[in-house]
C-alpha positions in Angstrom: 2.2 -1.7 17.5 4.8 -1.7 20.1 7.0 1.5 20.7 10.1 -0.3 20.0 8.7 -1.7 17.0 8.1 1.8 15.4 11.5 3.2 16.6 12.8 0.1 14.4 11.1 1.0 12.0 11.9 4.7 11.9 15.8 3.8 12.7 15.8 1.6 9.0 14.1 4.6 7.2 16.9 6.8 8.6 19.6 4.4 7.6 18.3 3.9 4.5 18.3 7.3 3.6 21.7 7.9 4.8 22.7 5.2 2.4 21.0 6.4 -0.7 22.1 10.0 0.2 25.9 8.9 0.4 25.6 7.5 -3.1 23.9 9.7 -4.6 25.8 12.9 -3.5 29.3 10.7 -4.5 27.5 10.5 -8.7 26.6 14.2 -8.2 29.6 15.6 -7.4 31.6 13.3 -9.9 28.9 14.0 -13.0 29.0 17.7 -12.4 32.9 18.0 -12.1 33.2 15.5 -15.3 30.5 17.5 -16.9 31.6 20.8 -16.5 35.3 19.9 -17.4 34.0 17.8 -20.5 31.4 20.5 -21.6 29.1 17.5 -21.7 25.5 19.3 -21.0 23.8 15.9 -20.7 26.2 14.8 -17.8 25.9 17.4 -16.2 22.1 17.5 -16.3 22.2 13.8 -15.2 24.2 15.3 -12.3 21.4 17.6 -11.2 18.8 14.7 -11.8 21.1 12.7 -9.3 21.4 16.4 -7.0 18.4 16.2 -7.1 17.7 12.8 -5.7 20.0 13.8 -2.9 17.4 16.8 -1.8 14.6 14.5 -1.6 16.6 11.8 0.4 17.6 14.8 2.9 13.9 15.6 3.1 13.1 11.9 3.8 16.1 11.6 6.4 14.7 14.7 8.3 11.2 13.5 8.0 12.1 10.2 9.9 14.1 12.1 12.4 11.1 14.3 13.0 8.9 11.5 13.1 11.0 9.8 15.8 10.1 12.6 18.0 7.8 11.0 20.9 4.3 12.3 20.5 3.2 15.1 22.8 0.0 16.6 24.2 -0.3 18.9 21.5 0.8 16.6 18.8 -0.9 13.3 20.3 -0.7 11.3 17.1 3.1 11.9 16.9 5.2 13.3 14.1 4.7 11.1 11.4 3.7 13.4 8.6 6.7 15.3 8.7 8.2 13.0 5.9 5.2 14.0 3.7 5.4 17.6 4.8 9.0 18.0 4.1 8.9 16.2 0.3 5.8 18.3 -0.6 8.1 21.5 -0.3 11.1 20.2 -2.5 8.8 18.7 -4.6 7.8 22.3 -5.7 11.7 23.2 -6.0 12.2 19.9 -8.2 9.2 20.9 -10.8 10.3 24.5 -11.1 14.3 23.2 -11.9 12.6 20.6 -14.5 11.2 23.2 -16.3 14.5 25.1 -16.2 16.4 22.3 -17.8 14.3 21.6 -20.3 14.2 25.3 -21.7 18.2 25.2 -21.3 17.9 21.7 -23.6 16.0 23.4 -25.8 18.7 26.0 -26.4 21.5 23.7 -26.8 19.6 21.6 -29.7 20.9 24.3 -31.9 24.7 24.2 -31.3 27.2 21.6 -31.1 29.1 21.7 -28.1 32.8 20.1 -28.3 33.5 17.3 -26.0 36.4 16.8 -23.6 37.8 13.5 -21.9 35.2 11.6 -23.7 36.7 8.2 -22.8 36.7 9.4 -18.6 33.3 10.9 -19.2 31.8 7.8 -20.7 33.7 5.6 -17.8 31.5 8.3 -15.3 28.5 7.3 -16.7 28.9 3.8 -16.8 29.8 4.1 -13.0 26.6 6.4 -12.0 24.6 3.5 -14.2 25.7 0.8 -11.9 25.5 3.0 -8.5 22.0 4.1 -9.2 20.8 0.1 -10.2 22.5 -0.9 -6.9 20.4 1.6 -5.0 17.4 1.2 -6.6 17.3 -2.8 -5.2 18.3 -1.3 -1.9 15.7 1.2 -1.5 13.2 -1.1 -3.1 13.6 -3.9 -0.6 13.7 -1.8 2.5 10.8 0.5 1.4 8.8 -2.9 1.0 10.1 -3.8 4.4 9.3 -0.7 6.6 6.2 0.6 4.2 8.0 3.9 3.5 5.9 4.9 0.0 8.9 7.8 -0.5 11.6 5.5 -0.1 9.7 2.9 -2.5 9.4 6.2 -5.1 12.7 6.9 -4.8 13.5 3.3 -5.6 11.7 3.4 -8.7 13.4 7.0 -9.5 16.7 5.0 -9.4 15.6 2.8 -12.1 14.6 6.4 -14.3 18.6 7.3 -13.2 19.9 4.1 -14.9 17.8 5.2 -18.1 19.3 9.3 -17.2 23.0 8.1 -17.0 22.6 5.5 -19.9 21.1 8.5 -22.2 23.7 10.9 -20.9 26.6 7.7 -22.1 24.9 7.9 -25.6 25.4 11.5 -25.7 28.8 11.4 -24.8 29.6 9.1 -27.9 27.7 10.5 -30.7 28.7 14.1 -29.6 32.2 12.9 -29.8 31.3 11.9 -33.2 29.8 15.5 -34.5 26.4 14.0 -34.9 24.1 17.6 -34.1 21.2 18.0 -31.7 22.0 14.7 -29.4 23.0 16.6 -26.7 20.1 19.1 -26.4 17.5 16.1 -27.1 19.4 14.1 -24.1 18.8 17.0 -21.6 15.7 17.6 -22.6 15.1 14.3 -21.9 16.6 13.8 -18.3 14.4 17.1 -17.5 11.4 15.4 -18.2 12.7 12.6 -15.5 13.4 15.4 -13.4 10.1 17.3 -13.7 8.1 13.3 -13.6 10.3 13.0 -10.2 8.6 16.3 -8.9 5.0 15.7 -9.9 5.4 12.4 -8.6 6.4 13.2 -5.1 4.0 16.1 -4.9 1.0 13.7 -5.5 2.1 11.3 -2.9 2.9 14.0 -0.7 -0.4 15.7 -0.6 -2.3 12.5 -1.1 -0.4 11.7 2.6 -1.5 14.7 4.3 -5.0 14.0 3.2 -5.1 10.4 5.0 -5.2 8.5 2.0 -6.6 5.2 2.6 -3.8 2.3 2.4 -3.5 -0.4 -0.3 -6.8 -2.5 -1.1 -4.4 -5.7 0.3 -4.3 -4.4 3.7 -8.0 -4.0 3.6 -8.6 -7.2 2.6 -6.8 -8.5 5.2 -8.2 -6.8 8.1 -11.6 -7.6 6.6 -10.7 -11.0 6.8 -10.0 -11.2 10.5 -13.0 -10.0 11.6 -15.1 -12.2 9.1 -13.0 -15.3 10.7 -14.0 -14.0 14.2 -17.4 -16.2 15.4 -18.7 -13.7 18.0 -18.9 -11.0 15.6 -22.4 -10.8 14.4 -21.5 -8.0 11.5 -19.1 -4.8 11.1 -19.5 -1.4 9.1 -17.3 1.5 8.6 -13.8 0.4 8.0 -11.3 3.5 7.7 -7.8 3.0 7.4 -5.3 6.3 6.8 -2.1 6.7 6.2 0.4 8.7 8.5 3.9 8.8 7.2 5.3 4.6 7.2 2.6 3.8 9.6 -1.3 3.0 9.0 -4.5 3.9 11.8 -7.6 2.5 11.2 -10.9 2.2 13.3 -13.9 -0.3 13.0 -17.6 -0.7 14.2 -18.7 -4.2 15.3 -21.7 -5.9 16.3 -21.8 -8.6 19.2 -25.1 -10.2 20.3 -26.6 -8.0 23.2 -26.8 -10.3 26.1 -23.2 -10.7 26.1 -21.0 -9.8 29.0 -19.3 -6.4 29.1 -16.3 -8.6 30.3 -16.6 -10.7 27.3 -17.1 -7.8 25.1 -13.8 -6.3 26.2 -12.3 -9.5 25.4 -13.4 -9.8 22.2 -12.0 -6.4 21.4 -9.0 -7.1 22.9 -8.3 -10.2 21.0 -9.8 -8.7 17.9 -7.4 -5.9 18.1 -4.1 -8.7 18.7 -5.0 -10.6 15.7 -5.0 -7.5 13.6 -1.7 -5.8 14.7 0.0 -9.3 14.6 -1.2 -9.8 11.1 -0.8 -5.9 9.8 2.7 -4.5 11.6 2.6 -1.1 10.2 -0.7 -0.3 11.9 0.0 1.9 14.5 -3.4 1.9 16.3 -6.7 0.6 15.8 -9.8 1.7 17.4 -12.7 -1.0 17.8 -16.1 0.5 18.5 -18.5 -1.9 19.5 -22.5 -2.0 19.8 -25.1 -4.2 20.5 -26.4 -6.0 17.0 -29.9 -4.9 16.6 -31.5 -8.7 15.9 -35.3 -7.3 16.2 -35.7 -5.6 13.1 -37.8 -6.9 10.5 -37.1 -8.7 7.7 -37.8 -6.3 4.8 -36.2 -3.6 6.9 -33.2 -6.4 6.4 -33.4 -6.5 3.1 -33.9 -3.0 2.4 -30.6 -2.4 4.6 -28.6 -4.9 2.2 -29.8 -2.7 -1.0 -28.4 0.4 0.3 -24.6 -1.4 0.4 -22.8 -3.1 -2.1 -24.6 -6.6 -2.8 -21.9 -8.5 -4.1 -20.0 -7.5 -0.8 -22.9 -8.3 1.8 -23.4 -11.8 -0.1 -19.9 -12.7 0.4 -19.8 -11.6 3.5 -22.9 -13.9 4.4 -21.8 -16.9 2.4 -18.5 -17.0 4.7 -21.1 -17.1 7.7 -22.6 -20.1 6.1 -19.5 -21.8 5.3 -18.3 -21.1 8.9 -21.4 -23.0 10.1 -21.2 -26.1 7.7 -17.6 -27.1 8.9 -18.6 -26.5 12.6 -20.5 -30.0 11.8 -18.0 -32.9 12.3 -20.5 -35.0 10.4 -20.2 -33.5 7.4 -17.3 -34.3 5.1 -17.5 -31.9 2.6 -19.8 -29.6 0.7 -19.9 -27.6 -2.6 -21.8 -25.7 -5.2 -22.8 -22.8 -2.1 -25.7 -20.7 -3.6 -27.7 -16.9 -2.5 -29.9 -16.2 -5.1 -32.7 -13.2 -4.8 -36.6 -13.6 -6.2 -39.0 -11.0 -6.0 -37.4 -9.2 -3.0 -36.4 -12.0 -1.1 -33.2 -14.4 -0.8 -33.2 -18.1 -1.4 -29.6 -20.4 -0.3 -29.0 -23.5 -1.0 -26.0 -26.0 -0.6 -24.3 -29.6 -1.6 -23.3 -31.5 1.8 -21.6 -35.0 1.7 -22.3 -37.4 4.6 -20.5 -41.0 5.1 -22.9 -43.6 2.8 -23.3 -45.4 5.8 -24.9 -43.4 8.1 -28.5 -44.2 8.9 -31.4 -42.2 7.6 -32.7 -40.5 10.6 -29.6 -39.4 12.2 -29.0 -37.9 8.3 -32.2 -36.1 8.4 -31.6 -34.8 11.8 -28.3 -33.9 10.7 -30.0 -31.2 7.7 -32.4 -30.1 10.1 -30.0 -28.9 12.4 -27.8 -27.5 9.9 -30.7 -25.6 8.4 -31.8 -24.0 11.5 -28.4 -23.2 12.8 -28.2 -21.3 9.2 -31.5 -19.3 9.0 -30.9 -18.3 12.6 -27.7 -17.0 12.3 -28.1 -15.7 8.3 -31.1 -13.4 8.7 -31.5 -12.4 5.3 -32.4 -15.8 4.4 -36.0 -16.6 3.7 -35.0 -20.1 3.2 -32.4 -22.5 2.9 -32.1 -25.8 1.0 -29.7 -28.9 1.9 -29.0 -31.6 -0.5 -27.1 -34.3 0.3 -25.0 -36.5 -1.2 -23.0 -40.2 0.2 -19.2 -39.5 0.9 
């Protein structure tokens, strides 16, 4: 990934964090003031809920600021994990305060508070619902754009704020009509959301600090890029890890041992460029190249295959077969590709379509050449049968 792209990503993260901080701060102050004046415990607790959003977003902003610092000799991989480190510490505090508020809500169940400024407090709760919903949409869009799990998690939490403010609104109205226990129950519900925020954030922070692998979708995208490179014989040990909003990865590929070093280097560079172009959040991808071992026995190849995930490997071999079939211009279509195992051996078959007016000897040569090419390149196959249909 180019440095200016990484810088733009971090700048977007900082901007989103500041906007989130501004919205949550305004909502927190308004709800705190009117919650205190109206003696509404649910509105006060909702204010604390928004206040914790501010704390998390401040941690996020600080994390993005630190992550933008250039790598040093002591920290050659940069400071991208600062975001996760900050939110880990904040999460512990949020969990503690969430438990404290649940206890406060339980105590409020047993008395009925007097609510003042009911209309104005209700209006503040409605404003909070609208602000939380707009903030959620913005943070979700930005978080997906820059691959920031914290911004995405914050956007989901804003939906929780919509529910919390809605609950506070209901509590204000019902308490005004002297319905008991409502204020305390709503405080417990909103406090549960605060506790949930702390647990989710601490989980995400720990996973990121422990180099969790990104989504399976990204892993599959990289595998497909490698599969589609016809010069690569096989690959293994594809590993990806998250560091802040970015991804680091590595893979081992095997090439024919007679390929010159300069060509090997070009193949690796081309593969790396293709992967970077497809996965924009990829900060660094290391390719380890090794000569393919084409001299092992058939039995050793089968044993090697059995030691892996069979379905995954067979899918890889099927893709390689289809690449070979597509390379024959005389073949106009194909279907029913199968690879079966019997008595510790693998057998394959496919139906191909050739122009109906082609001579028999030419059709036979196409089948013979195709069979020879497949068996030469797909070394697990003991035999491969080709059925012909007129096109």
